[in-house]
C-alpha positions in Angstrom: 0.0 0.3 0.2 1.2 3.5 -0.8 0.0 7.0 -1.3 1.5 10.2 -3.2 0.8 13.3 -1.3 1.6 16.9 -2.2 3.2 19.0 0.0 4.2 22.4 -1.0 5.4 22.3 -4.6 6.9 18.5 -4.3 5.4 15.8 -4.5 6.3 12.1 -2.5 5.6 8.6 -2.7 5.1 6.9 0.5 4.0 3.9 2.4 3.6 2.9 6.1 6.5 2.8 8.0 8.7 5.2 5.6 10.5 8.1 6.7 10.4 11.0 3.9 11.8 14.4 4.6 9.8 17.5 3.6 10.3 21.0 3.8 11.2 22.8 7.3 8.2 23.1 9.7 8.9 24.7 12.9 7.3 22.1 15.3 8.3 19.5 17.8 9.9 16.2 18.0 7.1 13.7 17.7 4.1 16.1 16.8 2.1 14.6 14.5 1.4 15.9 10.9 -1.6 14.9 8.8 -1.1 15.4 5.0 -4.1 16.0 3.1 -3.6 16.8 -0.7 -3.3 13.2 -1.7 -2.9 12.8 -5.9 -3.1 8.7 -5.5 -3.5 6.0 -3.5 -2.7 2.4 -4.0 -3.8 -0.9 -2.2 -3.3 -4.0 -3.8 -6.1 -4.0 -6.6 -7.9 -0.8 -5.2 -6.4 2.5 -6.9 -7.7 5.8 -7.0 -6.5 8.6 -8.7 -7.6 12.3 -8.0 -8.8 14.9 -10.0 -6.6 16.4 -9.0 -7.0 15.6 -5.5 -8.9 12.1 -3.5 -10.9 13.5 -1.2 -10.5 12.1 2.4 -7.6 10.2 2.5 -5.1 11.6 4.6 -1.3 10.4 5.5 -0.3 10.6 9.0 3.0 11.0 10.5 5.2 12.2 13.0 8.1 14.3 13.4 11.3 12.6 13.7 14.0 15.1 13.3 15.0 18.3 11.8 18.4 17.7 9.6 20.0 20.0 7.3 22.3 20.2 4.9 25.1 22.8 4.6 25.7 24.0 0.6 28.8 26.1 0.2 28.9 28.5 -3.2 32.5 29.3 -4.2 33.2 31.8 -7.1 36.4 32.9 -8.5 37.7 34.8 -11.2 41.4 34.5 -12.1 43.5 37.6 -12.4 40.8 40.1 -11.4 42.0 39.4 -7.4 38.0 38.6 -7.6 37.2 35.4 -4.4 33.6 35.0 -3.0 32.7 32.5 -0.5 29.4 31.4 0.7 27.7 29.0 2.6 23.5 28.1 3.0 22.5 25.6 5.2 18.5 24.0 4.3 16.6 23.1 6.8 14.4 19.8 6.8 11.6 18.2 9.0 11.9 14.1 8.6 8.5 12.5 9.2 7.9 8.8 10.0 4.7 7.7 8.0 2.5 6.1 10.3 -1.0 5.7 9.0 -2.5 6.2 5.3 -6.2 6.1 6.3 -9.4 6.0 4.0 -12.3 8.0 4.2 -14.4 7.4 7.4 -11.1 5.7 9.0 -9.4 7.2 12.4 -6.0 7.1 13.8 -6.1 3.4 15.4 -4.8 3.9 19.4 -1.3 3.2 20.5 -1.2 0.0 22.8 -0.5 0.8 26.0 2.9 0.1 27.6 3.5 -3.3 29.3 4.2 -2.7 33.1 7.3 -5.1 34.1 6.2 -7.5 36.7 8.5 -9.7 38.9 7.6 -12.9 38.5 9.3 -14.9 40.9 11.0 -13.7 44.2 14.5 -12.8 44.3 16.8 -15.4 45.8 17.6 -15.0 49.2 21.2 -13.2 49.9 21.0 -11.0 46.4 20.8 -7.6 46.7 17.6 -5.6 45.9 17.0 -4.5 42.5 16.3 -0.6 43.5 19.5 0.0 45.6 
C-alpha cells in the first residue's frame, strides 16, 4: 500500500513505516502531522487517482528530526583578485509515516505500554534491584 501526496511544491510517494524528508516545519519532535492533498492511492487492486485530489484520504506521520545540509558557494575569477565564498544551510523536517487512512477511518489507538512484573521473588542473599 502506498500513496502519493503533495506538500508545498513537491510530491512524495510513501508507504506506512517509511521516513520522508519534507520542507521545514517549526514543530517539536514527536508532533503528529497530517497530509490531506493525496494525489494517488494504491492498495493491491484498489487504485484511486485524484482529479486533482482524492477527498477524505489522509497520510498521518510523526516528526522524527530536523536535519540540515550545508551548501558552499565559491566563485573565483582568475587574474582579477575576485573571490567570493558563501554558505547556505537548508533545513528539513524528517517525518515517519504511521498511517494511510481511507475516508471514515480513524487513527488506531496506540497500544498501552506493558508494565514490568516480577514473576518470581529474588533469591535469598541477593541485593534488591532498586539499590
